[in-house]
Phi, psi and omega in degrees: 000132180290151176270172184304320180299331177277335180285318174200152182264120182300340176291346179271003177280078191265354182252119174273118189235161169261132170256124183241152176235148178281136174227150179268130178231183178238139176278184184295345179259006179083006179280142178288132175227153177263129175234163180251131179237158180294127173258317181196158169238135186200172176264137178220160168253123179241125182227134173298149177290144174287170180306313181293317179296320180297317179298315180296318180294326180297332178293328181266314186210101189303343187257355181294127184233351183210162179233141178230150175234143179203168171292159182299133178236106180302135176088355179291126184221161172302160185085348170279176179218161178246135176239125180213125174052042178080359180254141180249129177241122177276134179273120181257323180223144178231125179239129173274104183299130181062005179054040183237010179056042179245315184217157182229150170244135181238140170256133192235154166240151182263140177127174183286129180284134178267010179088000000 
């Protein structure tokens, strides 16, 4: 089994991103609205899926278009989103690499998350 250093190089975590989570708030009329708040800020590597990876992902989840790697972030779950340089990436899958709470792989879709 490869170790974390073989799975991805932490020096390749070149994007400083915001990880946001949806929270329910109330507008001035007392109506429930969904807003996004900061969950964490961290460095990530975000890469579009290659043709073969995209085809394989389409079999499971037709909309997955990118993969991201980062250090382990406790509490990070699907339905959160990543915001970087004006672009929004929805987190669809979260994998704890090697199940050791050291690094994570995320499968992403691009666009505004509808919650």
